[in-house]
Backbone bond lengths (Angstrom), bond angles and torsions (degrees), N, CA, C in turn:
res aa  C-N    CA-C-N  psi(-1)  N-CA   C-N-CA  omega(-1)  CA-C   N-CA-C  phi
1 M - - - 1.446 - - 1.528 108.06 -
2 E 1.321 114.57 160.36 1.452 117.94 176.84 1.516 110.33 -145.14
3 K 1.331 114.50 151.42 1.451 120.64 -178.39 1.527 108.77 -148.12
4 M 1.343 115.67 137.46 1.460 122.61 176.56 1.518 107.74 -98.71
5 V 1.330 116.01 130.80 1.459 121.67 -178.69 1.528 108.69 -123.38
6 R 1.329 116.59 130.70 1.474 121.27 175.06 1.522 106.92 -92.35
7 F 1.337 116.39 145.15 1.459 119.44 179.13 1.522 111.50 -135.83
8 T 1.311 114.39 156.37 1.462 123.34 171.03 1.525 106.84 -138.68
9 G 1.321 116.28 161.85 1.449 119.86 174.36 1.524 116.04 100.49
10 L 1.330 117.79 2.42 1.467 119.73 173.14 1.516 107.84 -96.25
11 C 1.333 115.73 135.47 1.466 119.05 -172.63 1.527 114.27 -84.17
12 C 1.336 118.37 -23.12 1.465 117.98 -175.01 1.531 111.66 -156.78
13 A 1.316 114.70 165.94 1.464 121.35 179.64 1.528 111.35 -65.89
14 H 1.321 116.87 -30.51 1.467 120.60 178.35 1.532 110.62 -62.11
15 C 1.335 117.16 -44.12 1.463 121.42 177.35 1.532 110.60 -61.59
16 A 1.324 116.19 -41.05 1.462 120.67 178.93 1.527 110.62 -62.95
17 A 1.321 117.46 -42.00 1.463 121.35 179.83 1.529 110.97 -65.54
18 K 1.327 116.97 -40.17 1.463 120.66 178.24 1.531 110.57 -64.09
19 L 1.331 116.18 -42.44 1.460 120.05 179.60 1.530 110.94 -66.63
20 E 1.325 117.14 -42.17 1.465 120.53 178.89 1.535 110.34 -58.64
21 K 1.315 116.72 -41.95 1.469 121.05 179.17 1.530 111.16 -61.98
22 K 1.333 116.46 -42.90 1.470 120.57 178.58 1.524 111.03 -66.67
23 L 1.323 117.45 -41.26 1.462 120.88 179.35 1.517 111.33 -61.67
24 N 1.323 116.78 -38.89 1.464 120.38 -177.65 1.527 113.18 -74.09
25 K 1.323 117.66 -3.17 1.463 121.02 173.23 1.523 111.82 -83.07
26 I 1.321 116.84 -11.45 1.475 121.00 177.25 1.512 107.99 -75.50
27 K 1.306 116.47 120.01 1.476 121.45 -179.84 1.529 109.73 -65.35
28 G 1.330 115.94 135.07 1.454 120.81 178.87 1.519 113.81 84.56
29 L 1.347 116.99 12.77 1.454 121.34 -179.32 1.518 109.31 -140.65
30 E 1.331 115.62 139.31 1.467 120.53 173.51 1.526 107.37 -127.66
31 A 1.336 115.53 129.52 1.452 121.02 -179.19 1.525 109.38 -118.28
32 T 1.329 115.87 133.87 1.462 122.36 174.25 1.521 105.99 -122.13
33 M 1.319 115.12 116.36 1.460 120.56 -172.90 1.514 111.13 -110.97
34 S 1.337 115.96 136.96 1.461 121.59 175.81 1.522 108.05 -122.96
35 F 1.323 116.07 109.88 1.464 120.74 178.43 1.528 110.33 -67.02
36 V 1.315 116.69 -39.42 1.461 122.02 -177.23 1.530 111.58 -61.57
37 S 1.327 117.77 -44.74 1.463 120.55 -179.95 1.525 113.09 -93.15
38 S 1.331 116.58 -1.23 1.478 122.06 179.52 1.519 112.47 56.38
39 K 1.340 115.48 46.00 1.460 120.95 -179.55 1.523 110.61 -134.71
40 I 1.338 114.50 150.69 1.461 121.94 171.60 1.521 106.75 -126.83
41 L 1.312 116.20 127.63 1.467 120.66 173.29 1.520 106.98 -98.82
42 F 1.337 115.84 119.45 1.458 121.54 177.11 1.515 109.29 -104.63
43 E 1.314 116.47 131.04 1.454 122.63 170.43 1.521 105.29 -118.53
44 Y 1.347 116.86 126.30 1.456 119.96 -171.56 1.513 111.58 -147.98
45 E 1.338 114.08 160.43 1.466 120.51 -177.74 1.523 112.16 -81.68
46 D 1.338 116.39 -39.39 1.460 119.92 179.51 1.529 110.52 -148.32
47 E 1.314 115.58 162.94 1.462 122.54 -174.75 1.533 112.13 -58.26
48 E 1.319 116.56 -31.20 1.473 120.81 179.92 1.536 110.72 -60.28
49 K 1.310 117.28 -39.61 1.478 121.52 178.59 1.530 110.33 -65.32
50 F 1.325 116.39 -40.68 1.458 120.53 178.45 1.523 110.23 -63.09
51 M 1.332 117.46 -45.43 1.451 120.88 -179.30 1.534 111.21 -66.25
52 E 1.323 117.39 -33.14 1.463 121.60 174.59 1.536 109.97 -63.17
53 A 1.321 116.82 -40.25 1.467 121.58 178.50 1.528 111.15 -66.07
54 I 1.324 117.14 -41.98 1.461 120.81 178.54 1.530 109.87 -63.10
55 A 1.321 116.81 -42.87 1.474 121.01 178.12 1.526 110.86 -61.76
56 L 1.318 117.52 -39.89 1.464 121.36 178.39 1.525 110.93 -63.69
57 C 1.321 117.16 -42.93 1.476 120.93 178.07 1.522 110.22 -57.98
58 K 1.323 116.49 -46.47 1.462 121.18 -177.47 1.527 111.81 -69.36
59 K 1.322 116.89 -33.12 1.463 120.82 178.13 1.537 110.69 -69.66
60 E 1.316 116.56 -46.66 1.469 121.70 -176.36 1.528 112.12 -72.12
61 Y 1.334 116.50 -37.88 1.467 121.40 -176.78 1.523 108.84 -133.97
62 P 1.335 117.72 82.73 1.466 121.72 -175.82 1.540 114.11 -57.53
63 D 1.338 117.67 -27.33 1.461 120.48 179.77 1.525 113.13 -83.02
64 M 1.314 116.60 -6.39 1.463 121.68 -178.86 1.539 109.16 -72.32
65 E 1.330 115.64 130.67 1.465 121.34 176.70 1.518 108.43 -107.37
66 L 1.316 116.65 135.29 1.454 122.41 -177.81 1.534 109.58 -119.90
67 A 1.323 116.64 137.91 1.453 121.38 178.27 1.525 109.31 -128.82
68 Y 1.338 115.45 125.61 1.469 120.78 -179.68 1.514 108.86 -157.82
69 D 1.322 115.99 160.24 1.462 121.29 175.80 1.520 108.40 -76.73
70 K 1.310 115.46 130.37 1.471 119.66 -177.79 1.500 111.91 -92.82
Protein backbone atom coordinates (compact mmCIF):
# COMPACT_ATOMS: atom_id res chain seq x y z
CA MET A 1 0.00 0.00 0.00
CA GLU A 2 1.07 3.58 -0.36
CA LYS A 3 0.03 6.92 1.05
CA MET A 4 1.12 10.52 0.41
CA VAL A 5 1.37 12.72 3.50
CA ARG A 6 1.77 16.51 3.52
CA PHE A 7 3.73 18.03 6.39
CA THR A 8 4.53 21.38 7.94
CA GLY A 9 6.71 22.34 10.89
CA LEU A 10 10.15 21.11 9.82
CA CYS A 11 12.71 23.89 9.77
CA CYS A 12 15.22 22.57 7.23
CA ALA A 13 16.11 19.91 4.67
CA HIS A 14 18.67 18.44 7.08
CA CYS A 15 15.89 17.64 9.60
CA ALA A 16 13.85 16.06 6.80
CA ALA A 17 16.80 13.88 5.75
CA LYS A 18 17.39 12.75 9.34
CA LEU A 19 13.72 11.86 9.74
CA GLU A 20 13.62 10.01 6.41
CA LYS A 21 16.59 7.90 7.52
CA LYS A 22 14.86 7.01 10.81
CA LEU A 23 11.59 6.19 9.04
CA ASN A 24 13.36 3.83 6.65
CA LYS A 25 14.62 1.79 9.61
CA ILE A 26 11.06 0.56 10.17
CA LYS A 27 10.86 -2.92 8.68
CA GLY A 28 8.15 -3.25 6.04
CA LEU A 29 8.03 0.48 5.30
CA GLU A 30 9.78 2.73 2.79
CA ALA A 31 9.60 6.51 3.10
CA THR A 32 10.58 9.04 0.43
CA MET A 33 10.59 12.56 1.77
CA SER A 34 10.65 15.84 -0.15
CA PHE A 35 11.35 18.92 1.96
CA VAL A 36 10.78 21.22 -1.03
CA SER A 37 7.26 19.93 -1.73
CA SER A 38 6.53 19.19 1.96
CA LYS A 39 5.46 15.62 1.20
CA ILE A 40 6.35 12.12 2.34
CA LEU A 41 5.48 9.10 0.22
CA PHE A 42 5.04 6.01 2.39
CA GLU A 43 5.04 2.53 0.91
CA TYR A 44 4.15 -0.10 3.50
CA GLU A 45 3.00 -3.67 4.01
CA ASP A 46 0.21 -2.98 6.49
CA GLU A 47 -1.52 -0.09 8.24
CA GLU A 48 0.32 -0.83 11.50
CA LYS A 49 3.65 0.10 9.85
CA PHE A 50 2.17 3.36 8.59
CA MET A 51 0.85 4.25 12.05
CA GLU A 52 4.26 3.41 13.55
CA ALA A 53 5.83 5.87 11.08
CA ILE A 54 3.32 8.60 11.99
CA ALA A 55 4.05 8.05 15.69
CA LEU A 56 7.80 8.32 15.01
CA CYS A 57 7.31 11.63 13.16
CA LYS A 58 5.35 13.07 16.07
CA LYS A 59 7.86 11.78 18.63
CA GLU A 60 10.91 13.16 16.82
CA TYR A 61 9.33 16.48 15.78
CA PRO A 62 6.39 17.35 18.07
CA ASP A 63 5.71 20.60 16.16
CA MET A 64 5.41 18.73 12.86
CA GLU A 65 1.87 18.65 11.47
CA LEU A 66 0.83 15.82 9.17
CA ALA A 67 -2.15 15.74 6.80
CA TYR A 68 -3.37 12.56 5.09
CA ASP A 69 -6.56 10.72 4.21
CA LYS A 70 -7.48 8.32 6.98
